Steps between C-alpha positions, in 0.01 A plus 500: 500500500688745721527738205125492459437570870764780496336653189156492667635663818683763305189595299221449757424874513454508119269192524295663769464815288397291201235313706353830639492656150342175360225508765443870433443428123291188569248668739304686231443174306383329815265792572351469148437133542349562847276773367383294203370236738291747704138589473425858370394606849827375648727679250433834655507376857695700756735386643590289202558120553759297315294178523131550423235363733304361202698389203315528172599421136213703362736772381681248282178358367391854408824563303503177306123413460298817460446686177651827639799323658849608414594150368208484265555855369868420443430172327236665283743774388767238415266287293330781318822681404 
């Protein structure tokens, strides 16, 4: 147990750097999710907000359910070719 604590104390700077870098790389994905839940008028809002006032899943519905959605186009290309 003391070896584990000693190892953690010895490498705490490295752990801190890893956490900071991990957060740095995670932020764009969180921003994408946040933006996907916004209404079109809130996407271009200034100053931008991380958490939208009005959460909507209409963007996901458009991708998966409409004829011009990305998912339908992708699925059609896979089936036809």
